[in-house]
N, CA, C and O atoms as a printed pandas DataFrame, in Angstrom:
     atom_number atom_name residue_name chain_id  residue_number  x_coord  y_coord  z_coord
0              1         N          PHE        A               1   52.480  -55.980  -61.705
1              2        CA          PHE        A               1   51.230  -56.424  -61.144
2              3         C          PHE        A               1   50.339  -57.109  -62.179
3              4         O          PHE        A               1   49.499  -57.931  -61.814
4              5         N          THR        A               2   50.505  -56.789  -63.446
5              6        CA          THR        A               2   49.651  -57.380  -64.463
6              7         C          THR        A               2   49.809  -58.889  -64.492
7              8         O          THR        A               2   48.869  -59.588  -64.872
8              9         N          TYR        A               3   50.970  -59.421  -64.103
9             10        CA          TYR        A               3   51.162  -60.860  -64.106
10            11         C          TYR        A               3   50.212  -61.558  -63.142
11            12         O          TYR        A               3   50.036  -62.772  -63.243
12            13         N          GLN        A               4   49.596  -60.838  -62.213
13            14        CA          GLN        A               4   48.647  -61.417  -61.270
14            15         C          GLN        A               4   47.210  -61.364  -61.779
15            16         O          GLN        A               4   46.313  -61.906  -61.134
16            17         N          ALA        A               5   46.975  -60.728  -62.914
17            18        CA          ALA        A               5   45.624  -60.581  -63.439
18            19         C          ALA        A               5   45.067  -61.936  -63.848
19            20         O          ALA        A               5   45.806  -62.807  -64.306
20            21         N          LEU        A               6   43.755  -62.110  -63.681
21            22        CA          LEU        A               6   43.077  -63.328  -64.102
22            23         C          LEU        A               6   42.881  -63.286  -65.608
23            24         O          LEU        A               6   42.337  -62.319  -66.140
24            25         N          LEU        A               7   43.324  -64.333  -66.297
25            26        CA          LEU        A               7   43.316  -64.329  -67.751
26            27         C          LEU        A               7   42.277  -65.277  -68.352
27            28         O          LEU        A               7   42.300  -65.518  -69.559
28            29         N          GLU        A               8   41.375  -65.817  -67.543
29            30        CA          GLU        A               8   40.430  -66.798  -68.061
30            31         C          GLU        A               8   39.411  -66.209  -69.022
31            32         O          GLU        A               8   38.958  -66.902  -69.933
32            33         N          SER        A               9   39.041  -64.949  -68.841
33            34        CA          SER        A               9   38.036  -64.359  -69.728
34            35         C          SER        A               9   38.232  -62.853  -69.828
35            36         O          SER        A               9   38.845  -62.221  -68.968
36            37         N          LEU        A              10   37.694  -62.307  -70.900
37            38        CA          LEU        A              10   37.741  -60.868  -71.104
38            39         C          LEU        A              10   36.988  -60.142  -70.009
39            40         O          LEU        A              10   37.402  -59.068  -69.573
40            41         N          ASP        A              11   35.884  -60.721  -69.560
41            42        CA          ASP        A              11   35.117  -60.101  -68.481
42            43         C          ASP        A              11   35.936  -60.020  -67.201
43            44         O          ASP        A              11   35.892  -59.006  -66.504
44            45         N          GLN        A              12   36.686  -61.079  -66.879
45            46        CA          GLN        A              12   37.528  -61.047  -65.681
46            47         C          GLN        A              12   38.616  -59.986  -65.802
47            48         O          GLN        A              12   38.903  -59.274  -64.840
48            49         N          LEU        A              13   39.218  -59.881  -66.976
49            50        CA          LEU        A              13   40.242  -58.846  -67.169
50            51         C          LEU        A              13   39.648  -57.458  -67.022
51            52         O          LEU        A              13   40.263  -56.580  -66.417
52            53         N          SER        A              14   38.453  -57.252  -67.570
53            54        CA          SER        A              14   37.800  -55.937  -67.494
54            55         C          SER        A              14   37.446  -55.559  -66.065
55            56         O          SER        A              14   37.407  -54.375  -65.729
56            57         N          GLU        A              15   37.188  -56.552  -65.220
57            58        CA          GLU        A              15   36.823  -56.307  -63.826
58            59         C          GLU        A              15   38.038  -56.083  -62.931
59            60         O          GLU        A              15   37.915  -55.529  -61.839
60            61         N          SER        A              16   39.193  -56.508  -63.388
61            62        CA          SER        A              16   40.389  -56.493  -62.552
62            63         C          SER        A              16   40.985  -55.095  -62.392
63            64         O          SER        A              16   41.002  -54.301  -63.333
64            65         N          SER        A              17   41.466  -54.813  -61.197
65            66        CA          SER        A              17   42.193  -53.561  -60.955
66            67         C          SER        A              17   43.651  -53.687  -61.391
67            68         O          SER        A              17   44.416  -52.728  -61.282
68            69         N          LEU        A              18   44.042  -54.876  -61.888
69            70        CA          LEU        A              18   45.417  -55.117  -62.327
70            71         C          LEU        A              18   45.569  -55.077  -63.842
71            72         O          LEU        A              18   46.647  -55.363  -64.365
72            73         N          SER        A              19   44.493  -54.722  -64.557
73            74        CA          SER        A              19   44.583  -54.702  -66.017
74            75         C          SER        A              19   43.817  -53.522  -66.604
75            76         O          SER        A              19   42.908  -52.971  -65.983
76            77         N          TRP        A              20   44.210  -53.156  -67.814
77            78        CA          TRP        A              20   43.548  -52.121  -68.608
78            79         C          TRP        A              20   43.209  -52.787  -69.927
79            80         O          TRP        A              20   44.103  -53.277  -70.617
80            81         N          VAL        A              21   41.936  -52.816  -70.291
81            82        CA          VAL        A              21   41.463  -53.626  -71.411
82            83         C          VAL        A              21   40.792  -52.747  -72.464
83            84         O          VAL        A              21   39.880  -51.982  -72.149
84            85         N          LEU        A              22   41.242  -52.854  -73.710
85            86        CA          LEU        A              22   40.555  -52.224  -74.831
86            87         C          LEU        A              22   39.572  -53.249  -75.369
87            88         O          LEU        A              22   39.977  -54.300  -75.866
88            89         N          ARG        A              23   38.276  -52.949  -75.272
89            90        CA          ARG        A              23   37.232  -53.881  -75.704
90            91         C          ARG        A              23   36.804  -53.589  -77.137
91            92         O          ARG        A              23   37.192  -52.581  -77.727
92            93         N          GLU        A              24   36.008  -54.484  -77.673
93            94        CA          GLU        A              24   35.594  -54.408  -79.074
94            95         C          GLU        A              24   34.790  -53.150  -79.420
95            96         O          GLU        A              24   34.727  -52.765  -80.587
96            97         N          ASN        A              25   34.186  -52.517  -78.442
97            98        CA          ASN        A              25   33.401  -51.303  -78.688
98            99         C          ASN        A              25   34.236  -50.026  -78.567
99           100         O          ASN        A              25   33.699  -48.922  -78.654
100          101         N          GLY        A              26   35.556  -50.177  -78.367
101          102        CA          GLY        A              26   36.430  -49.014  -78.232
102          103         C          GLY        A              26   36.551  -48.513  -76.811
103          104         O          GLY        A              26   37.266  -47.542  -76.560
104          105         N          GLY        A              27   35.867  -49.154  -75.872
105          106        CA          GLY        A              27   35.959  -48.762  -74.474
106          107         C          GLY        A              27   37.203  -49.326  -73.816
107          108         O          GLY        A              27   37.598  -50.460  -74.089
108          109         N          VAL        A              28   37.820  -48.537  -72.948
109          110        CA          VAL        A              28   38.968  -48.986  -72.161
110          111         C          VAL        A              28   38.461  -49.234  -70.749
111          112         O          VAL        A              28   37.947  -48.325  -70.097
112          113         N          TRP        A              29   38.608  -50.463  -70.284
113          114        CA          TRP        A              29   38.072  -50.889  -68.990
114          115         C          TRP        A              29   39.190  -51.108  -67.981
115          116         O          TRP        A              29   40.272  -51.590  -68.315
116          117         N          HIS        A              30   38.894  -50.740  -66.733
117          118        CA          HIS        A              30   39.824  -50.946  -65.618
118          119         C          HIS        A              30   38.991  -51.049  -64.346
119          120         O          HIS        A              30   38.135  -50.201  -64.095
120          121         N          ALA        A              31   39.231  -52.069  -63.552
121          122        CA          ALA        A              31   38.566  -52.247  -62.251
122          123         C          ALA        A              31   37.036  -52.213  -62.369
123          124         O          ALA        A              31   36.356  -51.633  -61.522
124          125         N          GLY        A              32   36.506  -52.834  -63.419
125          126        CA          GLY        A              32   35.062  -52.964  -63.553
126          127         C          GLY        A              32   34.340  -51.762  -64.117
127          128         O          GLY        A              32   33.109  -51.738  -64.128
128          129         N          ALA        A              33   35.067  -50.765  -64.586
129          130        CA          ALA        A              33   34.427  -49.559  -65.132
130          131         C          ALA        A              33   35.090  -49.168  -66.450
131          132         O          ALA        A              33   36.294  -49.348  -66.635
132          133         N          MET        A              34   34.285  -48.634  -67.353
133          134        CA          MET        A              34   34.850  -48.091  -68.576
134          135         C          MET        A              34   35.410  -46.717  -68.232
135          136         O          MET        A              34   34.661  -45.789  -67.928
136          137         N          ILE        A              35   36.738  -46.596  -68.283
137          138        CA          ILE        A              35   37.385  -45.351  -67.859
138          139         C          ILE        A              35   37.616  -44.395  -69.022
139          140         O          ILE        A              35   37.878  -43.212  -68.808
140          141         N          ALA        A              36   37.522  -44.898  -70.256
141          142        CA          ALA        A              36   37.730  -44.057  -71.429
142          143         C          ALA        A              36   37.192  -44.790  -72.650
143          144         O          ALA        A              36   36.905  -45.987  -72.606
144          145         N          LYS        A              37   37.065  -44.047  -73.735
145          146        CA          LYS        A              37   36.614  -44.632  -74.993
146          147         C          LYS        A              37   37.371  -43.985  -76.142
147          148         O          LYS        A              37   37.608  -42.777  -76.137
148          149         N          LEU        A              38   37.753  -44.799  -77.132
149          150        CA          LEU        A              38   38.437  -44.270  -78.302
150          151         C          LEU        A              38   37.538  -43.273  -79.022
151          152         O          LEU        A              38   36.323  -43.455  -79.097
152          153         N          GLU        A              39   38.146  -42.225  -79.547
153          154        CA          GLU        A              39   37.380  -41.197  -80.255
154          155         C          GLU        A              39   36.725  -41.751  -81.519
155          156         O          GLU        A              39   35.644  -41.311  -81.911
156          157         N          GLN        A              40   37.387  -42.714  -82.150
157          158        CA          GLN        A              40   36.820  -43.313  -83.356
158          159         C          GLN        A              40   36.628  -44.803  -83.130
159          160         O          GLN        A              40   37.413  -45.421  -82.409
160          161         N          PRO        A              41   35.594  -45.398  -83.734
161          162        CA          PRO        A              41   35.379  -46.832  -83.554
162          163         C          PRO        A              41   36.425  -47.647  -84.305
163          164         O          PRO        A              41   36.991  -47.191  -85.299
164          165         N          VAL        A              42   36.667  -48.843  -83.821
165          166        CA          VAL        A              42   37.573  -49.776  -84.485
166          167         C          VAL        A              42   36.701  -50.716  -85.311
167          168         O          VAL        A              42   35.688  -51.227  -84.834
168          169         N          GLU        A              43   37.114  -50.934  -86.559
169          170        CA          GLU        A              43   36.337  -51.767  -87.466
170          171         C          GLU        A              43   37.159  -52.956  -87.928
171          172         O          GLU        A              43   38.381  -52.974  -87.779
172          173         N          GLU        A              44   36.494  -53.934  -88.481
173          174        CA          GLU        A              44   37.169  -55.107  -89.010
174          175         C          GLU        A              44   38.235  -54.684  -90.007
175          176         O          GLU        A              44   37.984  -53.856  -90.883
176          177         N          GLY        A              45   39.420  -55.252  -89.871
177          178        CA          GLY        A              45   40.526  -54.937  -90.754
178          179         C          GLY        A              45   41.432  -53.824  -90.258
179          180         O          GLY        A              45   42.516  -53.626  -90.806
180          181         N          ASP        A              46   41.011  -53.091  -89.228
181          182        CA          ASP        A              46   41.852  -52.035  -88.667
182          183         C          ASP        A              46   43.062  -52.621  -87.954
183          184         O          ASP        A              46   43.020  -53.741  -87.446
184          185         N          VAL        A              47   44.136  -51.848  -87.926
185          186        CA          VAL        A              47   45.344  -52.224  -87.194
186          187         C          VAL        A              47   45.403  -51.374  -85.939
187          188         O          VAL        A              47   45.446  -50.145  -86.011
188          189         N          ILE        A              48   45.405  -52.040  -84.779
189          190        CA          ILE        A              48   45.438  -51.344  -83.491
190          191         C          ILE        A              48   46.874  -51.359  -82.983
191          192         O          ILE        A              48   47.523  -52.405  -82.948
192          193         N          GLY        A              49   47.356  -50.189  -82.592
193          194        CA          GLY        A              49   48.698  -50.078  -82.034
194          195         C          GLY        A              49   48.644  -49.572  -80.606
195          196         O          GLY        A              49   47.736  -48.827  -80.235
196          197         N          LEU        A              50   49.614  -49.975  -79.810
197          198        CA          LEU        A              50   49.741  -49.516  -78.422
198          199         C          LEU        A              50   51.138  -48.963  -78.233
199          200         O          LEU        A              50   52.116  -49.535  -78.716
200          201         N          SER        A              51   51.226  -47.857  -77.534
201          202        CA          SER        A              51   52.532  -47.326  -77.156
202          203         C          SER        A              51   52.492  -46.986  -75.672
203          204         O          SER        A              51   51.511  -46.443  -75.162
204          205         N          TYR        A              52   53.580  -47.319  -75.000
205          206        CA          TYR        A              52   53.679  -47.068  -73.562
206          207         C          TYR        A              52   55.109  -46.667  -73.257
207          208         O          TYR        A              52   56.051  -47.341  -73.673
208          209         N          ASP        A              53   55.271  -45.574  -72.534
209          210        CA          ASP        A              53   56.608  -45.059  -72.236
210          211         C          ASP        A              53   56.861  -44.895  -70.738
211          212         O          ASP        A              53   57.593  -43.991  -70.335
212          213         N          HIS        A              54   56.279  -45.741  -69.923
213          214        CA          HIS        A              54   56.377  -45.691  -68.464
214          215         C          HIS        A              54   55.634  -44.507  -67.862
215          216         O          HIS        A              54   55.662  -44.310  -66.647
216          217         N          VAL        A              55   54.973  -43.722  -68.698
217          218        CA          VAL        A              55   54.179  -42.597  -68.220
218          219         C          VAL        A              55   52.757  -42.682  -68.761
219          220         O          VAL        A              55   51.790  -42.504  -68.022
220          221         N          GLU        A              56   52.640  -42.957  -70.063
221          222        CA          GLU        A              56   51.337  -42.881  -70.712
222          223         C          GLU        A              56   51.142  -44.044  -71.687
223          224         O          GLU        A              56   52.044  -44.388  -72.452
224          225         N          LEU        A              57   49.949  -44.642  -71.646
225          226        CA          LEU        A              57   49.536  -45.672  -72.595
226          227         C          LEU        A              57   48.663  -44.998  -73.645
227          228         O          LEU        A              57   47.647  -44.383  -73.323
228          229         N          GLN        A              58   49.075  -45.124  -74.916
229          230        CA          GLN        A              58   48.328  -44.500  -76.006
230          231         C          GLN        A              58   47.942  -45.561  -77.030
231          232         O          GLN        A              58   48.606  -46.587  -77.171
232          233         N          PHE        A              59   46.855  -45.287  -77.738
233          234        CA          PHE        A              59   46.346  -46.198  -78.749
234          235         C          PHE        A              59   46.411  -45.526  -80.115
235          236         O          PHE        A              59   46.244  -44.313  -80.235
236          237         N          SER        A              60   46.656  -46.334  -81.138
237          238        CA          SER        A              60   46.587  -45.835  -82.505
238          239         C          SER        A              60   45.743  -46.805  -83.323
239          240         O          SER        A              60   45.653  -47.993  -83.013
240          241         N          VAL        A              61   45.132  -46.275  -84.365
241          242        CA          VAL        A              61   44.358  -47.090  -85.301
242          243         C          VAL        A              61   44.880  -46.773  -86.695
243          244         O          VAL        A              61   44.879  -45.621  -87.129
244          245         N          ASN        A              62   45.323  -47.813  -87.384
245          246        CA          ASN        A              62   45.867  -47.678  -88.734
246          247         C          ASN        A              62   46.996  -46.649  -88.801
247          248         O          ASN        A              62   47.104  -45.891  -89.765
248          249         N          GLY        A              63   47.833  -46.635  -87.766
249          250        CA          GLY        A              63   49.017  -45.788  -87.747
250          251         C          GLY        A              63   48.826  -44.377  -87.237
251          252         O          GLY        A              63   49.787  -43.610  -87.186
252          253         N          ALA        A              64   47.595  -44.007  -86.853
253          254        CA          ALA        A              64   47.336  -42.649  -86.354
254          255         C          ALA        A              64   46.901  -42.703  -84.895
255          256         O          ALA        A              64   46.038  -43.501  -84.529
256          257         N          LEU        A              65   47.506  -41.843  -84.052
257          258        CA          LEU        A              65   47.085  -41.774  -82.648
258          259         C          LEU        A              65   45.608  -41.438  -82.565
259          260         O          LEU        A              65   45.102  -40.606  -83.317
260          261         N          VAL        A              66   44.921  -42.099  -81.636
261          262        CA          VAL        A              66   43.486  -41.871  -81.450
262          263         C          VAL        A              66   43.269  -41.306  -80.055
263          264         O          VAL        A              66   43.626  -41.950  -79.068
264          265         N          PRO        A              67   42.691  -40.115  -79.955
265          266        CA          PRO        A              67   42.385  -39.550  -78.640
266          267         C          PRO        A              67   41.368  -40.413  -77.894
267          268         O          PRO        A              67   40.576  -41.138  -78.495
268          269         N          LEU        A              68   41.416  -40.311  -76.585
269          270        CA          LEU        A              68   40.467  -41.005  -75.710
270          271         C          LEU        A              68   39.566  -39.980  -75.045
271          272         O          LEU        A              68   39.995  -38.876  -74.710
272          273         N          PHE        A              69   38.327  -40.359  -74.862
273          274        CA          PHE        A              69   37.417  -39.544  -74.065
274          275         C          PHE        A              69   37.264  -40.241  -72.725
275          276         O          PHE        A              69   36.758  -41.361  -72.660
276          277         N          ALA        A              70   37.695  -39.588  -71.657
277          278        CA          ALA        A              70   37.558  -40.148  -70.314
278          279         C          ALA        A              70   36.081  -40.168  -69.942
279          280         O          ALA        A              70   35.299  -39.351  -70.427
280          281         N          SER        A              71   35.713  -41.091  -69.093
281          282        CA          SER        A              71   34.330  -41.181  -68.636
282          283         C          SER        A              71   33.867  -39.845  -68.093
283          284         O          SER        A              71   34.586  -39.194  -67.335
284          285         N          GLN        A              72   32.683  -39.439  -68.473
285          286        CA          GLN        A              72   32.047  -38.206  -68.004
286          287         C          GLN        A              72   32.783  -36.943  -68.453
287          288         O          GLN        A              72   32.594  -35.882  -67.858
288          289         N          SER        A              73   33.617  -37.037  -69.490
289          290        CA          SER        A              73   34.352  -35.859  -69.951
290          291         C          SER        A              73   34.127  -35.669  -71.443
291          292         O          SER        A              73   34.065  -36.638  -72.200
292          293         N          LEU        A              74   34.006  -34.425  -71.857
293          294        CA          LEU        A              74   33.873  -34.107  -73.271
294          295         C          LEU        A              74   35.201  -33.688  -73.882
295          296         O          LEU        A              74   35.281  -33.406  -75.077
296          297         N          THR        A              75   36.243  -33.648  -73.059
297          298        CA          THR        A              75   37.564  -33.242  -73.516
298          299         C          THR        A              75   38.419  -34.481  -73.761
299          300         O          THR        A              75   38.592  -35.294  -72.853
300          301         N          PRO        A              76   38.958  -34.642  -74.972
301          302        CA          PRO        A              76   39.779  -35.828  -75.232
302          303         C          PRO        A              76   41.149  -35.732  -74.557
303          304         O          PRO        A              76   41.664  -34.639  -74.323
304          305         N          THR        A              77   41.723  -36.885  -74.253
305          306        CA          THR        A              77   43.077  -36.974  -73.713
306          307         C          THR        A              77   43.916  -37.808  -74.678
307          308         O          THR        A              77   43.372  -38.511  -75.530
308          309         N          ASN        A              78   45.226  -37.731  -74.544
309          310        CA          ASN        A              78   46.106  -38.511  -75.410
310          311         C          ASN        A              78   46.196  -39.975  -75.006
311          312         O          ASN        A              78   46.387  -40.847  -75.854
312          313         N          GLY        A              79   46.060  -40.244  -73.712
313          314        CA          GLY        A              79   46.217  -41.616  -73.263
314          315         C          GLY        A              79   45.889  -41.763  -71.792
315          316         O          GLY        A              79   45.319  -40.869  -71.167
316          317         N          ILE        A              80   46.260  -42.903  -71.260
317          318        CA          ILE        A              80   46.002  -43.240  -69.864
318          319         C          ILE        A              80   47.308  -43.103  -69.100
319          320         O          ILE        A              80   48.337  -43.625  -69.528
320          321         N          THR        A              81   47.274  -42.402  -67.966
321          322        CA          THR        A              81   48.511  -42.114  -67.237
322          323         C          THR        A              81   48.565  -42.720  -65.843
323          324         O          THR        A              81   49.518  -42.449  -65.111
324          325         N          SER        A              82   47.601  -43.515  -65.445
325          326        CA          SER        A              82   47.567  -44.021  -64.074
326          327         C          SER        A              82   48.167  -45.410  -63.932
327          328         O          SER        A              82   47.920  -46.065  -62.919
328          329         N          LEU        A              83   48.932  -45.886  -64.882
329          330        CA          LEU        A              83   49.492  -47.228  -64.848
330          331         C          LEU        A              83   50.750  -47.256  -64.001
331          332         O          LEU        A              83   51.581  -46.351  -64.079
332          333         N          LYS        A              84   50.888  -48.290  -63.196
333          334        CA          LYS        A              84   52.052  -48.432  -62.318
334          335         C          LYS        A              84   52.570  -49.863  -62.393
335          336         O          LYS        A              84   51.820  -50.790  -62.696
336          337         N          GLY        A              85   53.840  -50.029  -62.118
337          338        CA          GLY        A              85   54.435  -51.350  -62.031
338          339         C          GLY        A              85   54.855  -51.895  -63.386
339          340         O          GLY        A              85   54.828  -51.184  -64.391
340          341         N          THR        A              86   55.243  -53.159  -63.402
341          342        CA          THR        A              86   55.643  -53.833  -64.629
342          343         C          THR        A              86   54.393  -54.267  -65.380
343          344         O          THR        A              86   53.481  -54.854  -64.798
344          345         N          LEU        A              87   54.357  -53.980  -66.660
345          346        CA          LEU        A              87   53.193  -54.315  -67.474
346          347         C          LEU        A              87   53.546  -55.360  -68.513
347          348         O          LEU        A              87   54.666  -55.385  -69.025
348          349         N          TYR        A              88   52.589  -56.223  -68.824
349          350        CA          TYR        A              88   52.750  -57.250  -69.837
350          351         C          TYR        A              88   51.613  -57.139  -70.835
351          352         O          TYR        A              88   50.455  -57.054  -70.426
352          353         N          PRO        A              89   51.901  -57.137  -72.129
353          354        CA          PRO        A              89   50.814  -57.096  -73.106
354          355         C          PRO        A              89   50.106  -58.443  -73.167
355          356         O          PRO        A              89   50.746  -59.495  -73.181
356          357         N          VAL        A              90   48.786  -58.395  -73.202
357          358        CA          VAL        A              90   47.972  -59.597  -73.324
358          359         C          VAL        A              90   46.964  -59.328  -74.436
359          360         O          VAL        A              90   46.335  -58.271  -74.470
360          361         N          VAL        A              91   46.814  -60.286  -75.343
361          362        CA          VAL        A              91   45.913  -60.115  -76.469
362          363         C          VAL        A              91   45.005  -61.339  -76.538
363          364         O          VAL        A              91   45.450  -62.464  -76.311
364          365         N          GLY        A              92   43.734  -61.113  -76.853
365          366        CA          GLY        A              92   42.818  -62.234  -76.971
366          367         C          GLY        A              92   41.707  -61.942  -77.956
367          368         O          GLY        A              92   41.400  -60.785  -78.243
368          369         N          VAL        A              93   41.113  -62.996  -78.468
369          370        CA          VAL        A              93   39.982  -62.874  -79.376
370          371         C          VAL        A              93   38.941  -63.917  -78.999
371          372         O          VAL        A              93   39.223  -64.845  -78.242
372          373         N          ALA        A              94   37.736  -63.755  -79.533
373          374        CA          ALA        A              94   36.656  -64.703  -79.263
374          375         C          ALA        A              94   35.793  -64.866  -80.507
375          376         O          ALA        A              94   35.831  -64.044  -81.422
376          377         N          ASP        A              95   35.030  -65.922  -80.521
377          378        CA          ASP        A              95   33.995  -66.139  -81.528
378          379         C          ASP        A              95   34.504  -66.029  -82.962
379          380         O          ASP        A              95   34.091  -65.137  -83.702
380          381         N          ASN        A              96   35.392  -66.926  -83.351
381          382        CA          ASN        A              96   35.867  -67.034  -84.736
382          383         C          ASN        A              96   36.585  -65.790  -85.243
383          384         O          ASN        A              96   36.580  -65.535  -86.448
384          385         N          SER        A              97   37.189  -65.025  -84.375
385          386        CA          SER        A              97   37.942  -63.846  -84.790
386          387         C          SER        A              97   39.325  -64.254  -85.283
387          388         O          SER        A              97   39.835  -65.317  -84.927
388          389         N          VAL        A              98   39.914  -63.413  -86.092
389          390        CA          VAL        A              98   41.266  -63.634  -86.589
390          391         C          VAL        A              98   42.145  -62.514  -86.066
391          392         O          VAL        A              98   41.743  -61.350  -86.063
392          393         N          LEU        A              99   43.339  -62.860  -85.625
393          394        CA          LEU        A              99   44.238  -61.885  -85.034
394          395         C          LEU        A              99   45.650  -62.127  -85.543
395          396         O          LEU        A              99   46.173  -63.235  -85.426
396          397         N          ASP        A             100   46.264  -61.102  -86.104
397          398        CA          ASP        A             100   47.668  -61.146  -86.497
398          399         C          ASP        A             100   48.419  -60.194  -85.592
399          400         O          ASP        A             100   47.987  -59.059  -85.392
400          401         N          LEU        A             101   49.552  -60.645  -85.036
401          402        CA          LEU        A             101   50.322  -59.827  -84.101
402          403         C          LEU        A             101   51.707  -59.525  -84.651
403          404         O          LEU        A             101   52.307  -60.344  -85.346
404          405         N          GLY        A             102   52.202  -58.340  -84.330
405          406        CA          GLY        A             102   53.563  -57.979  -84.692
406          407         C          GLY        A             102   54.220  -57.251  -83.536
407          408         O          GLY        A             102   54.008  -56.051  -83.364
408          409         N          PHE        A             103   55.016  -57.955  -82.736
409          410        CA          PHE        A             103   55.695  -57.349  -81.597
410          411         C          PHE        A             103   57.104  -56.890  -81.963
411          412         O          PHE        A             103   57.765  -56.226  -81.164
412          413         N          ASN        A             104   57.561  -57.233  -83.142
413          414        CA          ASN        A             104   58.889  -56.859  -83.597
414          415         C          ASN        A             104   58.733  -55.840  -84.718
415          416         O          ASN        A             104   57.846  -55.992  -85.557
416          417         N          SER        A             105   59.554  -54.827  -84.755
417          418        CA          SER        A             105   59.391  -53.747  -85.733
418          419         C          SER        A             105   59.440  -54.242  -87.176
419          420         O          SER        A             105   58.899  -53.581  -88.063
420          421         N          ARG        A             106   60.073  -55.387  -87.436
421          422        CA          ARG        A             106   60.074  -55.949  -88.800
422          423         C          ARG        A             106   58.659  -56.320  -89.244
423          424         O          ARG        A             106   58.372  -56.356  -90.440
424          425         N          ASN        A             107   57.770  -56.599  -88.274
425          426        CA          ASN        A             107   56.420  -57.065  -88.585
426          427         C          ASN        A             107   55.368  -55.964  -88.498
427          428         O          ASN        A             107   54.184  -56.252  -88.676
428          429         N          PHE        A             108   55.747  -54.733  -88.236
429          430        CA          PHE        A             108   54.762  -53.653  -88.104
430          431         C          PHE        A             108   54.145  -53.347  -89.460
431          432         O          PHE        A             108   54.860  -53.196  -90.451
432          433         N          TYR        A             109   52.842  -53.256  -89.507
433          434        CA          TYR        A             109   52.127  -52.879  -90.720
434          435         C          TYR        A             109   52.205  -51.369  -90.928
435          436         O          TYR        A             109   52.345  -50.889  -92.053
436          437         N          HIS        A             110   52.113  -50.627  -89.818
437          438        CA          HIS        A             110   52.258  -49.169  -89.830
438          439         C          HIS        A             110   53.429  -48.801  -88.926
439          440         O          HIS        A             110   53.684  -49.476  -87.929
440          441         N          SER        A             111   54.129  -47.746  -89.268
441          442        CA          SER        A             111   55.168  -47.243  -88.370
442          443         C          SER        A             111   54.505  -46.654  -87.130
443          444         O          SER        A             111   53.407  -46.105  -87.225
444          445         N          PRO        A             112   55.152  -46.756  -85.965
445          446        CA          PRO        A             112   54.583  -46.136  -84.765
446          447         C          PRO        A             112   54.373  -44.634  -84.987
447          448         O          PRO        A             112   55.236  -43.970  -85.562
448          449         N          PRO        A             113   53.239  -44.098  -84.540
449          450        CA          PRO        A             113   52.940  -42.683  -84.763
450          451         C          PRO        A             113   53.734  -41.723  -83.881
451          452         O          PRO        A             113   53.690  -40.509  -84.079
452          453         N          ILE        A             114   54.454  -42.269  -82.913
453          454        CA          ILE        A             114   55.260  -41.436  -82.018
454          455         C          ILE        A             114   56.726  -41.608  -82.401
455          456         O          ILE        A             114   57.225  -42.733  -82.424
456          457         N          PRO        A             115   57.429  -40.506  -82.704
457          458        CA          PRO        A             115   58.848  -40.609  -83.085
458          459         C          PRO        A             115   59.661  -41.362  -82.022
459          460         O          PRO        A             115   59.417  -41.224  -80.824
460          461         N          ASP        A             116   60.605  -42.139  -82.474
461          462        CA          ASP        A             116   61.528  -42.906  -81.628
462          463         C          ASP        A             116   60.891  -44.126  -80.963
463          464         O          ASP        A             116   61.583  -44.849  -80.246
464          465         N          PHE        A             117   59.601  -44.380  -81.176
465          466        CA          PHE        A             117   58.999  -45.596  -80.640
466          467         C          PHE        A             117   59.245  -46.733  -81.618
467          468         O          PHE        A             117   59.138  -46.570  -82.834
468          469         N          LYS        A             118   59.580  -47.893  -81.051
469          470        CA          LYS        A             118   59.869  -49.054  -81.869
470          471         C          LYS        A             118   59.181  -50.255  -81.240
471          472         O          LYS        A             118   58.077  -50.128  -80.710
472          473         N          GLN        A             119   59.799  -51.386  -81.289
473          474        CA          GLN        A             119   59.233  -52.608  -80.729
474          475         C          GLN        A             119   59.297  -52.599  -79.213
475          476         O          GLN        A             119   59.891  -51.707  -78.608
476          477         N          ILE        A             120   58.681  -53.601  -78.609
477          478        CA          ILE        A             120   58.715  -53.753  -77.158
478          479         C          ILE        A             120   60.161  -53.970  -76.717
479          480         O          ILE        A             120   60.880  -54.792  -77.285
480          481         N          LEU        A             121   60.571  -53.222  -75.700
481          482        CA          LEU        A             121   61.909  -53.361  -75.135
482          483         C          LEU        A             121   61.798  -53.791  -73.688
483          484         O          LEU        A             121   60.932  -53.314  -72.954
484          485         N          PHE        A             122   62.662  -54.680  -73.284
485          486        CA          PHE        A             122   62.723  -55.059  -71.885
486          487         C          PHE        A             122   63.399  -53.939  -71.116
487          488         O          PHE        A             122   64.244  -53.233  -71.667
488          489         N          GLU        A             123   63.040  -53.768  -69.849
489          490        CA          GLU        A             123   63.576  -52.659  -69.060
490          491         C          GLU        A             123   65.089  -52.623  -69.064
491          492         O          GLU        A             123   65.671  -51.540  -69.140
492          493         N          LYS        A             124   65.741  -53.758  -68.987
493          494        CA          LYS        A             124   67.200  -53.759  -68.949
494          495         C          LYS        A             124   67.791  -53.225  -70.257
495          496         O          LYS        A             124   68.925  -52.744  -70.272
496          497         N          GLU        A             125   67.014  -53.307  -71.378
497          498        CA          GLU        A             125   67.487  -52.760  -72.641
498          499         C          GLU        A             125   67.387  -51.244  -72.665
499          500         O          GLU        A             125   68.044  -50.594  -73.478
500          501         N          LEU        A             126   66.574  -50.671  -71.785
501          502        CA          LEU        A             126   66.391  -49.232  -71.751
502          503         C          LEU        A             126   67.502  -48.521  -70.992
503          504         O          LEU        A             126   67.738  -47.331  -71.203
504          505         N          LEU        A             127   68.175  -49.234  -70.121
505          506        CA          LEU        A             127   69.188  -48.615  -69.268
506          507         C          LEU        A             127   70.497  -48.409  -69.988
507          508         O          LEU        A             127   71.450  -47.896  -69.402
């Protein structure tokens, strides 16, 4: 379903029910609402990692998993579990930002914080 998301702007992605967006303030947005926030802020120079195992989407900063605080909750969670369907990673920047990406394990700055996690695999490679 993510392939149907509007990609023209970060605001459109944040409003969409077809996307989950990590914004610059550490908030995770879905369907027009901030559904969670990273426990620690992300700063310039930090390396943000994503892991998804068809059950849970988790975030890491500089190689360490970062708990999320769900909206209206004081109890942290490990990740987001309400994702369904085929997902595609989308990355964007604005206003003179610099972004380096590494989708292949040869290019990872930090090892994934979850054992056995590696680079993005296509579903047919998992079978």
